[in-house]
GUTIMAR-986881 format. One record per residue: residue number from 1; residue in three letters; x, y, z of N, C-alpha, C in turn. Coordinates in steps of 0.02 Angstrom, whole numbers. Each point is the difference from the previous one (the first is absolute). Example, Ala and Ser with C-alpha at 12.3 -4.5 7.8 and 13.67 -1.06 7.14 Angstrom:
<kegu pos="1" code="ALA" n_east="660" n_north="-284" n_up="390" ca_east="-45" ca_north="59" ca_up="0" c_east="45" c_north="60" c_up="0"/>
<kegu pos="2" code="SER" n_east="-18" n_north="53" n_up="-36" ca_east="42" ca_north="59" ca_up="3" c_east="-39" c_north="55" c_up="37"/>
***
This chain:
<kegu pos="1" code="MET" n_east="-598" n_north="1310" n_up="-1435" ca_east="-16" ca_north="-19" ca_up="73" c_east="52" c_north="-40" c_up="18"/>
<kegu pos="2" code="GLN" n_east="2" n_north="24" n_up="61" ca_east="78" ca_north="-32" ca_up="24" c_east="-24" c_north="-94" c_up="10"/>
<kegu pos="3" code="ASN" n_east="48" n_north="-23" n_up="21" ca_east="11" ca_north="-77" ca_up="16" c_east="7" c_north="4" c_up="65"/>
<kegu pos="4" code="LEU" n_east="-1" n_north="-56" n_up="43" ca_east="31" ca_north="-2" ca_up="93" c_east="67" c_north="43" c_up="-8"/>
<kegu pos="5" code="ASN" n_east="33" n_north="-29" n_up="-14" ca_east="66" ca_north="22" ca_up="6" c_east="16" c_north="68" c_up="-3"/>
<kegu pos="6" code="GLU" n_east="-19" n_north="33" n_up="-53" ca_east="-8" ca_north="51" ca_up="-1" c_east="-35" c_north="52" c_up="57"/>
<kegu pos="7" code="LYS" n_east="-53" n_north="-27" n_up="26" ca_east="-34" ca_north="19" ca_up="46" c_east="28" c_north="7" c_up="71"/>
<kegu pos="8" code="ARG" n_east="43" n_north="-72" n_up="-8" ca_east="46" ca_north="7" ca_up="75" c_east="46" c_north="23" c_up="-2"/>
<kegu pos="9" code="ILE" n_east="28" n_north="27" n_up="-57" ca_east="54" ca_north="51" ca_up="-1" c_east="-16" c_north="87" c_up="23"/>
<kegu pos="10" code="ARG" n_east="-62" n_north="8" n_up="-31" ca_east="-33" ca_north="63" ca_up="24" c_east="5" c_north="10" c_up="69"/>
<kegu pos="11" code="ARG" n_east="-19" n_north="-70" n_up="38" ca_east="-14" ca_north="31" ca_up="67" c_east="44" c_north="-15" c_up="18"/>
<kegu pos="12" code="SER" n_east="60" n_north="-32" n_up="-6" ca_east="88" ca_north="-2" ca_up="32" c_east="20" c_north="58" c_up="9"/>
<kegu pos="13" code="LYS" n_east="-12" n_north="41" n_up="-64" ca_east="34" ca_north="64" ca_up="-2" c_east="-35" c_north="38" c_up="58"/>
<kegu pos="14" code="GLN" n_east="-57" n_north="7" n_up="-16" ca_east="-50" ca_north="13" ca_up="58" c_east="32" c_north="4" c_up="72"/>
<kegu pos="15" code="THR" n_east="4" n_north="-50" n_up="9" ca_east="27" ca_north="-9" ca_up="76" c_east="85" c_north="24" c_up="9"/>
<kegu pos="16" code="ARG" n_east="35" n_north="-12" n_up="-53" ca_east="68" ca_north="24" ca_up="15" c_east="-12" c_north="56" c_up="-6"/>
<kegu pos="17" code="LYS" n_east="-28" n_north="28" n_up="-31" ca_east="0" ca_north="93" ca_up="-5" c_east="-8" c_north="37" c_up="92"/>
<kegu pos="18" code="ARG" n_east="-72" n_north="-58" n_up="39" ca_east="-14" ca_north="29" ca_up="65" c_east="70" c_north="-24" c_up="32"/>
<kegu pos="19" code="ILE" n_east="25" n_north="-42" n_up="2" ca_east="64" ca_north="-31" ca_up="45" c_east="50" c_north="51" c_up="-30"/>
<kegu pos="20" code="ALA" n_east="21" n_north="14" n_up="-52" ca_east="46" ca_north="56" ca_up="-24" c_east="-23" c_north="67" c_up="60"/>
<kegu pos="21" code="GLN" n_east="-50" n_north="20" n_up="11" ca_east="2" ca_north="59" ca_up="30" c_east="-1" c_north="-24" c_up="61"/>
<kegu pos="22" code="ILE" n_east="-25" n_north="-38" n_up="22" ca_east="20" ca_north="-17" ca_up="85" c_east="82" c_north="7" c_up="16"/>
<kegu pos="23" code="GLY" n_east="31" n_north="-32" n_up="-66" ca_east="91" ca_north="-4" ca_up="20" c_east="14" c_north="-66" c_up="45"/>
<kegu pos="24" code="MET" n_east="-32" n_north="-57" n_up="-1" ca_east="17" ca_north="-61" ca_up="38" c_east="33" c_north="-42" c_up="-53"/>
<kegu pos="25" code="ILE" n_east="42" n_north="-58" n_up="20" ca_east="16" ca_north="-53" ca_up="-31" c_east="-43" c_north="-45" c_up="-18"/>
<kegu pos="26" code="ARG" n_east="-7" n_north="-9" n_up="-72" ca_east="-66" ca_north="-60" ca_up="-6" c_east="23" c_north="-74" c_up="-20"/>
<kegu pos="27" code="LEU" n_east="-50" n_north="-34" n_up="53" ca_east="-10" ca_north="-66" ca_up="-36" c_east="-25" c_north="-22" c_up="-59"/>
<kegu pos="28" code="THR" n_east="26" n_north="-20" n_up="-57" ca_east="-35" ca_north="8" ca_up="-47" c_east="-11" c_north="-99" c_up="-27"/>
<kegu pos="29" code="VAL" n_east="-47" n_north="-7" n_up="-43" ca_east="-5" ca_north="-87" ca_up="-11" c_east="-22" c_north="9" c_up="-67"/>
<kegu pos="30" code="HIS" n_east="16" n_north="-47" n_up="-12" ca_east="-23" ca_north="-33" ca_up="-88" c_east="-1" c_north="-58" c_up="23"/>
<kegu pos="31" code="ARG" n_east="-46" n_north="-50" n_up="-49" ca_east="-28" ca_north="-67" ca_up="-8" c_east="0" c_north="-6" c_up="-55"/>
<kegu pos="32" code="THR" n_east="24" n_north="-75" n_up="-11" ca_east="-27" ca_north="-26" ca_up="-71" c_east="-32" c_north="-91" c_up="30"/>
<kegu pos="33" code="ASN" n_east="-24" n_north="-14" n_up="-64" ca_east="-10" ca_north="-83" ca_up="22" c_east="34" c_north="-31" c_up="37"/>
<kegu pos="34" code="SER" n_east="85" n_north="22" n_up="-20" ca_east="41" ca_north="-50" ca_up="33" c_east="19" c_north="24" c_up="60"/>
<kegu pos="35" code="HIS" n_east="13" n_north="62" n_up="4" ca_east="53" ca_north="24" ca_up="46" c_east="-42" c_north="48" c_up="53"/>
<kegu pos="36" code="ILE" n_east="41" n_north="26" n_up="43" ca_east="-23" ca_north="63" ca_up="22" c_east="69" c_north="42" c_up="43"/>
<kegu pos="37" code="TYR" n_east="-5" n_north="71" n_up="-22" ca_east="55" ca_north="34" ca_up="-7" c_east="-5" c_north="54" c_up="62"/>
<kegu pos="38" code="ALA" n_east="34" n_north="21" n_up="43" ca_east="-24" ca_north="52" ca_up="29" c_east="80" c_north="59" c_up="23"/>
<kegu pos="39" code="GLN" n_east="-15" n_north="62" n_up="-9" ca_east="72" ca_north="30" ca_up="3" c_east="-4" c_north="74" c_up="42"/>
<kegu pos="40" code="LEU" n_east="25" n_north="8" n_up="48" ca_east="14" ca_north="76" ca_up="32" c_east="35" c_north="58" c_up="-45"/>
<kegu pos="41" code="ILE" n_east="-37" n_north="49" n_up="-13" ca_east="17" ca_north="29" ca_up="-37" c_east="21" c_north="102" c_up="33"/>
<kegu pos="42" code="ASP" n_east="30" n_north="12" n_up="3" ca_east="18" ca_north="69" ca_up="17" c_east="-14" c_north="34" c_up="-54"/>
<kegu pos="43" code="ASP" n_east="-52" n_north="58" n_up="-8" ca_east="-32" ca_north="30" ca_up="-67" c_east="52" c_north="68" c_up="7"/>
<kegu pos="44" code="LYS" n_east="39" n_north="16" n_up="57" ca_east="18" ca_north="59" ca_up="-3" c_east="90" c_north="16" c_up="-33"/>
<kegu pos="45" code="ASN" n_east="6" n_north="-93" n_up="6" ca_east="65" ca_north="15" ca_up="-33" c_east="-14" c_north="-38" c_up="-60"/>
<kegu pos="46" code="GLY" n_east="-45" n_north="-23" n_up="-17" ca_east="-19" ca_north="-60" ca_up="-57" c_east="32" c_north="-65" c_up="-16"/>
<kegu pos="47" code="SER" n_east="5" n_north="-26" n_up="72" ca_east="34" ca_north="-63" ca_up="3" c_east="-28" c_north="-74" c_up="41"/>
<kegu pos="48" code="THR" n_east="19" n_north="-48" n_up="-19" ca_east="-43" ca_north="-37" ca_up="44" c_east="68" c_north="-32" c_up="62"/>
<kegu pos="49" code="ILE" n_east="-33" n_north="10" n_up="40" ca_east="36" ca_north="-29" ca_up="60" c_east="13" c_north="-60" c_up="8"/>
<kegu pos="50" code="VAL" n_east="-44" n_north="-44" n_up="3" ca_east="2" ca_north="-81" ca_up="29" c_east="-77" c_north="-18" c_up="-56"/>
<kegu pos="51" code="SER" n_east="32" n_north="-69" n_up="-28" ca_east="-53" ca_north="-28" ca_up="-37" c_east="-13" c_north="-88" c_up="47"/>
<kegu pos="52" code="ALA" n_east="-63" n_north="-29" n_up="-13" ca_east="2" ca_north="-57" ca_up="-3" c_east="-39" c_north="-39" c_up="-48"/>
<kegu pos="53" code="SER" n_east="-31" n_north="-70" n_up="-11" ca_east="-3" ca_north="-18" ca_up="-62" c_east="-24" c_north="-89" c_up="29"/>
<kegu pos="54" code="THR" n_east="-26" n_north="-33" n_up="-44" ca_east="-5" ca_north="-71" ca_up="-9" c_east="53" c_north="-24" c_up="-46"/>
<kegu pos="55" code="LEU" n_east="35" n_north="47" n_up="-25" ca_east="63" ca_north="-43" ca_up="-45" c_east="48" c_north="19" c_up="60"/>
<kegu pos="56" code="GLU" n_east="21" n_north="7" n_up="52" ca_east="42" ca_north="1" ca_up="33" c_east="18" c_north="-68" c_up="12"/>
<kegu pos="57" code="LYS" n_east="79" n_north="-16" n_up="4" ca_east="-5" ca_north="-79" ca_up="-11" c_east="-13" c_north="-47" c_up="68"/>
<kegu pos="58" code="ASP" n_east="5" n_north="37" n_up="64" ca_east="-17" ca_north="-25" ca_up="61" c_east="-68" c_north="-2" c_up="16"/>
<kegu pos="59" code="LEU" n_east="-34" n_north="38" n_up="-23" ca_east="-87" ca_north="-4" ca_up="-18" c_east="-18" c_north="-53" c_up="-52"/>
<kegu pos="60" code="ARG" n_east="17" n_north="-10" n_up="-56" ca_east="3" ca_north="-48" ca_up="-43" c_east="-29" c_north="-93" c_up="21"/>
<kegu pos="61" code="SER" n_east="70" n_north="20" n_up="39" ca_east="-2" ca_north="-80" ca_up="43" c_east="-34" c_north="10" c_up="37"/>
<kegu pos="62" code="GLN" n_east="-28" n_north="21" n_up="44" ca_east="-80" ca_north="2" ca_up="42" c_east="-50" c_north="7" c_up="-26"/>
<kegu pos="63" code="LEU" n_east="-9" n_north="12" n_up="-61" ca_east="-67" ca_north="12" ca_up="-40" c_east="-10" c_north="-54" c_up="-51"/>
<kegu pos="64" code="SER" n_east="-62" n_north="-18" n_up="2" ca_east="-15" ca_north="-62" ca_up="-63" c_east="-23" c_north="51" c_up="-51"/>
<kegu pos="65" code="SER" n_east="-22" n_north="27" n_up="13" ca_east="-32" ca_north="92" ca_up="-68" c_east="-3" c_north="52" c_up="36"/>
<kegu pos="66" code="GLY" n_east="23" n_north="51" n_up="-52" ca_east="31" ca_north="50" ca_up="21" c_east="-60" c_north="49" c_up="5"/>
<kegu pos="67" code="GLY" n_east="-55" n_north="-17" n_up="-34" ca_east="-66" ca_north="29" ca_up="-3" c_east="-73" c_north="-10" c_up="33"/>
<kegu pos="68" code="ASN" n_east="30" n_north="-5" n_up="64" ca_east="-60" ca_north="-31" ca_up="58" c_east="-15" c_north="45" c_up="64"/>
<kegu pos="69" code="ILE" n_east="-25" n_north="6" n_up="40" ca_east="-12" ca_north="32" ca_up="50" c_east="58" c_north="-13" c_up="43"/>
<kegu pos="70" code="LEU" n_east="29" n_north="-57" n_up="13" ca_east="57" ca_north="-23" ca_up="44" c_east="60" c_north="33" c_up="-34"/>
<kegu pos="71" code="ALA" n_east="12" n_north="10" n_up="-49" ca_east="57" ca_north="32" ca_up="-24" c_east="1" c_north="49" c_up="-8"/>
<kegu pos="72" code="ALA" n_east="-72" n_north="47" n_up="5" ca_east="12" ca_north="78" ca_up="25" c_east="10" c_north="10" c_up="82"/>
<kegu pos="73" code="LYS" n_east="-22" n_north="-44" n_up="31" ca_east="0" ca_north="16" ca_up="72" c_east="96" c_north="-8" c_up="15"/>
<kegu pos="74" code="PHE" n_east="27" n_north="-54" n_up="-36" ca_east="77" ca_north="12" ca_up="6" c_east="35" c_north="61" c_up="-16"/>
<kegu pos="75" code="VAL" n_east="-22" n_north="16" n_up="-64" ca_east="23" ca_north="71" ca_up="-25" c_east="-4" c_north="49" c_up="23"/>
<kegu pos="76" code="GLY" n_east="-57" n_north="6" n_up="37" ca_east="-27" ca_north="51" ca_up="35" c_east="38" c_north="-15" c_up="79"/>
<kegu pos="77" code="LYS" n_east="26" n_north="-40" n_up="16" ca_east="48" ca_north="0" ca_up="81" c_east="76" c_north="11" c_up="-39"/>
<kegu pos="78" code="ARG" n_east="13" n_north="-12" n_up="-65" ca_east="70" ca_north="7" ca_up="-9" c_east="17" c_north="75" c_up="-4"/>
<kegu pos="79" code="ILE" n_east="-59" n_north="15" n_up="-32" ca_east="5" ca_north="100" ca_up="-37" c_east="13" c_north="28" c_up="93"/>
<kegu pos="80" code="ALA" n_east="-55" n_north="-21" n_up="36" ca_east="-5" ca_north="37" ca_up="59" c_east="88" c_north="-13" c_up="45"/>
<kegu pos="81" code="GLU" n_east="11" n_north="-83" n_up="4" ca_east="41" ca_north="-11" ca_up="27" c_east="84" c_north="65" c_up="-20"/>
<kegu pos="82" code="LYS" n_east="-4" n_north="-2" n_up="-75" ca_east="58" ca_north="39" ca_up="-21" c_east="-27" c_north="65" c_up="26"/>
<kegu pos="83" code="ALA" n_east="-46" n_north="32" n_up="-1" ca_east="-26" ca_north="61" ca_up="6" c_east="39" c_north="40" c_up="70"/>
<kegu pos="84" code="ILE" n_east="-54" n_north="-34" n_up="58" ca_east="42" ca_north="-8" ca_up="77" c_east="82" c_north="5" c_up="1"/>
<kegu pos="85" code="HIS" n_east="26" n_north="-59" n_up="-51" ca_east="78" ca_north="-6" ca_up="29" c_east="42" c_north="80" c_up="-24"/>
<kegu pos="86" code="ILE" n_east="-26" n_north="20" n_up="-53" ca_east="22" ca_north="66" ca_up="-10" c_east="-29" c_north="79" c_up="22"/>
<kegu pos="87" code="GLY" n_east="-45" n_north="-38" n_up="45" ca_east="-25" ca_north="76" ca_up="41" c_east="-59" c_north="23" c_up="-1"/>
<kegu pos="88" code="ILE" n_east="-43" n_north="-35" n_up="-77" ca_east="-64" ca_north="29" ca_up="-4" c_east="-59" c_north="-39" c_up="32"/>
<kegu pos="89" code="ARG" n_east="-45" n_north="31" n_up="4" ca_east="-59" ca_north="-17" ca_up="62" c_east="-74" c_north="27" c_up="-41"/>
<kegu pos="90" code="GLU" n_east="2" n_north="72" n_up="-15" ca_east="-66" ca_north="28" ca_up="-19" c_east="14" c_north="-5" c_up="-71"/>
<kegu pos="91" code="ILE" n_east="-46" n_north="-8" n_up="-30" ca_east="-8" ca_north="-6" ca_up="-89" c_east="-74" c_north="22" c_up="-2"/>
<kegu pos="92" code="ALA" n_east="-12" n_north="18" n_up="-85" ca_east="-54" ca_north="-6" ca_up="-24" c_east="8" c_north="-61" c_up="-39"/>
<kegu pos="93" code="PHE" n_east="-71" n_north="-21" n_up="-18" ca_east="-7" ca_north="-66" ca_up="-22" c_east="-27" c_north="26" c_up="-88"/>
<kegu pos="94" code="ASP" n_east="22" n_north="-38" n_up="-37" ca_east="-14" ca_north="21" ca_up="-90" c_east="-29" c_north="-62" c_up="-4"/>
<kegu pos="95" code="ARG" n_east="-63" n_north="-24" n_up="-19" ca_east="-4" ca_north="-54" ca_up="-40" c_east="-18" c_north="-17" c_up="-62"/>
<kegu pos="96" code="SER" n_east="15" n_north="69" n_up="-43" ca_east="10" ca_north="-11" ca_up="-66" c_east="-62" c_north="-10" c_up="-32"/>
<kegu pos="97" code="GLY" n_east="-53" n_north="26" n_up="32" ca_east="-54" ca_north="10" ca_up="-35" c_east="-49" c_north="-86" c_up="6"/>
<kegu pos="98" code="TYR" n_east="25" n_north="-35" n_up="30" ca_east="-35" ca_north="-76" ca_up="23" c_east="-44" c_north="7" c_up="43"/>
<kegu pos="99" code="LYS" n_east="-49" n_north="-46" n_up="2" ca_east="-43" ca_north="6" ca_up="51" c_east="19" c_north="-20" c_up="51"/>
<kegu pos="100" code="TYR" n_east="-2" n_north="28" n_up="77" ca_east="27" ca_north="-24" ca_up="74" c_east="-36" c_north="-64" c_up="21"/>
<kegu pos="101" code="HIS" n_east="18" n_north="-54" n_up="-37" ca_east="-11" ca_north="-66" ca_up="-2" c_east="32" c_north="-60" c_up="-17"/>
<kegu pos="102" code="GLY" n_east="-7" n_north="-68" n_up="45" ca_east="51" ca_north="-40" ca_up="-31" c_east="82" c_north="20" c_up="21"/>
<kegu pos="103" code="ARG" n_east="32" n_north="-24" n_up="-68" ca_east="66" ca_north="11" ca_up="20" c_east="32" c_north="46" c_up="25"/>
<kegu pos="104" code="ILE" n_east="-35" n_north="80" n_up="-32" ca_east="12" ca_north="67" ca_up="17" c_east="-10" c_north="-4" c_up="87"/>
<kegu pos="105" code="LYS" n_east="-35" n_north="-13" n_up="23" ca_east="-57" ca_north="7" ca_up="60" c_east="69" c_north="-61" c_up="50"/>
<kegu pos="106" code="ALA" n_east="14" n_north="-41" n_up="-32" ca_east="37" ca_north="-35" ca_up="32" c_east="83" c_north="27" c_up="34"/>
<kegu pos="107" code="LEU" n_east="6" n_north="25" n_up="-70" ca_east="93" ca_north="25" ca_up="12" c_east="-14" c_north="44" c_up="54"/>
<kegu pos="108" code="ALA" n_east="-51" n_north="43" n_up="-11" ca_east="-13" ca_north="61" ca_up="17" c_east="19" c_north="-34" c_up="115"/>
<kegu pos="109" code="ASP" n_east="-62" n_north="-17" n_up="1" ca_east="-5" ca_north="-38" ca_up="74" c_east="68" c_north="-40" c_up="30"/>
<kegu pos="110" code="SER" n_east="42" n_north="-35" n_up="-36" ca_east="42" ca_north="-18" ca_up="15" c_east="51" c_north="51" c_up="13"/>
<kegu pos="111" code="ALA" n_east="-1" n_north="41" n_up="-37" ca_east="43" ca_north="54" ca_up="33" c_east="-18" c_north="58" c_up="39"/>
<kegu pos="112" code="ARG" n_east="-54" n_north="7" n_up="6" ca_east="-8" ca_north="30" ca_up="67" c_east="4" c_north="-45" c_up="74"/>
<kegu pos="113" code="GLU" n_east="-7" n_north="-80" n_up="-26" ca_east="18" ca_north="-36" ca_up="57" c_east="84" c_north="3" c_up="16"/>
<kegu pos="114" code="VAL" n_east="26" n_north="-6" n_up="-17" ca_east="81" ca_north="29" ca_up="-17" c_east="25" c_north="60" c_up="18"/>
<kegu pos="115" code="GLY" n_east="-46" n_north="57" n_up="32" ca_east="19" ca_north="69" ca_up="18" c_east="-9" c_north="53" c_up="-63"/>
<kegu pos="116" code="LEU" n_east="-9" n_north="-18" n_up="-59" ca_east="-20" ca_north="57" ca_up="-20" c_east="-59" c_north="48" c_up="8"/>
<kegu pos="117" code="LYS" n_east="-15" n_north="74" n_up="6" ca_east="-53" ca_north="13" ca_up="3" c_east="-3" c_north="45" c_up="-69"/>
<kegu pos="118" code="PHE" n_east="-75" n_north="-9" n_up="-13" ca_east="-19" ca_north="59" ca_up="-64" c_east="-87" c_north="-1" c_up="6"/>
***
């Protein structure tokens, strides 16, 4: 019998496989109780293009907690700004097997507001 994290990882592998077939740059999200992390990954080259998280110094000073919806909105805005700055506008969203609600949804919505399309 699988535990919840193993099930999430299985779902995330299925999503990554589908995104790899499309061949787009993917925005992947990881969350913990304390922080949220986002990365733009180019699977063709196997490299991380840009990243943002609640561990960045300037975000830490603005937030009381890194594990809430407000923090996710800041990270979504930051990753979108960095992506647009280097010329990336269209991406595939990889929620890493997490449900699309709460912090994951807040991050995605704030990235869309800044101008990312997915």
